[in-house]
C-alpha positions in Angstrom: 213.3 -98.2 117.9 213.2 -94.6 118.9 214.6 -91.9 116.6 218.0 -90.7 117.7 219.2 -87.2 117.4 222.3 -86.7 115.3 224.4 -86.2 118.4 223.2 -89.5 119.9 223.7 -91.3 116.6 227.2 -90.0 116.5 228.0 -91.1 120.1 226.6 -94.6 119.3 228.7 -94.9 116.1 231.8 -93.8 118.0 231.1 -96.3 120.8 230.8 -99.2 118.2 233.9 -98.1 116.4 235.9 -98.0 119.7 234.9 -101.5 120.5 236.3 -102.8 117.2 239.6 -104.7 117.5 242.7 -103.0 116.1 243.9 -104.5 112.9 247.5 -105.6 112.5 249.4 -104.1 109.7 251.1 -106.5 107.2 254.5 -107.6 108.2 256.1 -106.1 105.1 254.5 -102.7 105.6 257.2 -101.3 107.8 260.0 -102.4 105.4 258.1 -101.0 102.4 257.5 -97.6 104.1 261.1 -97.3 105.3 262.3 -98.3 101.8 260.2 -95.7 100.2 261.4 -93.0 102.7 265.0 -94.0 101.9 264.4 -94.0 98.2 262.9 -90.5 98.4 265.8 -89.2 100.4 268.3 -90.6 97.9 266.7 -88.7 95.0 268.9 -86.0 93.5 267.8 -82.4 94.2 266.4 -81.9 90.7 263.9 -84.7 91.1 262.6 -83.2 94.4 260.2 -80.3 94.9 261.4 -76.7 94.5 261.8 -76.3 98.3 264.6 -78.9 98.3 266.6 -77.3 95.5 269.9 -75.6 96.5 269.7 -71.9 97.2 271.9 -70.8 94.2 269.8 -72.9 91.8 266.5 -71.5 93.2 267.9 -67.9 92.9 269.0 -68.6 89.3 265.6 -70.1 88.5 263.8 -67.0 89.8 266.2 -64.7 87.9 265.7 -66.5 84.6 262.0 -66.7 85.2 261.7 -63.0 85.9 263.9 -62.2 82.9 261.7 -64.3 80.6 258.6 -62.7 82.0 260.0 -59.2 81.6 261.1 -60.0 78.0 257.6 -61.4 77.2 256.0 -58.3 78.7 258.3 -55.9 77.0 257.9 -57.7 73.7 254.1 -57.6 73.9 254.2 -53.9 74.9 256.4 -53.2 71.9 254.0 -55.1 69.6 251.1 -53.2 71.0 252.8 -49.9 70.3 253.1 -48.9 74.0 256.9 -48.9 74.0 259.2 -47.5 71.3 262.0 -49.4 69.7 264.5 -46.9 71.1 263.3 -47.7 74.7 263.7 -51.4 74.0 267.1 -50.8 72.6 268.2 -48.8 75.6 267.0 -51.6 77.9 268.8 -54.2 76.0 272.0 -52.2 75.6 273.8 -53.8 78.6 273.1 -57.3 77.1 274.4 -56.3 73.7 277.5 -54.7 75.3 278.2 -57.9 77.1 277.8 -59.9 73.9 280.2 -57.5 72.2 282.7 -58.1 75.0 282.4 -61.8 74.6 282.8 -61.6 70.9 286.0 -59.5 71.3 287.3 -62.1 73.8 286.5 -64.9 71.4 288.2 -63.1 68.6 291.3 -62.6 70.7 291.4 -66.3 71.7 291.1 -67.3 68.1 293.9 -65.0 67.0 296.1 -66.4 69.8 295.3 -69.9 68.6 296.2 -69.0 65.1 299.4 -67.5 66.3 300.5 -70.7 68.2 299.1 -73.3 65.7 299.8 -71.9 62.2 300.3 -75.2 60.5 297.2 -77.1 61.7 295.1 -78.0 58.7 291.4 -77.9 58.8 291.2 -81.6 57.9 292.7 -82.6 61.3 290.4 -80.1 63.0 287.4 -81.8 61.4 288.7 -85.2 62.4 289.1 -84.1 66.0 285.6 -82.6 66.1 284.2 -85.8 64.6 286.0 -88.0 67.2 284.8 -85.7 70.0 281.2 -85.8 68.7 281.4 -89.6 68.4 282.6 -89.9 71.9 279.7 -87.8 73.2 277.2 -89.9 71.2 278.8 -93.1 72.6 278.6 -91.7 76.2 275.0 -90.7 75.8 274.2 -94.2 74.4 276.0 -95.9 77.2 274.3 -93.8 79.8 270.9 -94.5 78.4 271.7 -98.3 78.2 273.0 -98.3 81.8 269.9 -96.4 83.0 267.6 -98.9 81.3 269.5 -102.0 82.5 270.4 -101.0 86.0 267.9 -98.5 87.3 264.7 -98.3 85.3 263.6 -101.9 86.1 264.0 -101.4 89.9 260.9 -99.2 90.2 
């Protein structure tokens, strides 16, 4: 047999491959593919890629990420002695002012609550907090059980 050039060999291989009969896909393949597509479309946005997240969530994610990166950079620069404590304080002043405003609002709400509920004993307050905590724990337990029973075994 004569030696073939790479181009001739490629042409012969393509000719042989074109002569092969087409294989039929399994009957269940279409149903499985369509089921997988439907399953992926039914996923909530937080289980999809970043490109499928809602615009406000993406913006919030970017803002939080930038804020964390800036805080890490500022903290490392302060530790390295490149930035003074006064500069860091000046940069963080709007945040501390917002915290002070929230503290004032909370104090005002607490004083209003004391004004309208002067006879409420702390015992009943602790009982109410315990009932609320137990209700949250029960809902978390029921949610985990429902997930395991109804959804986790489907995949």
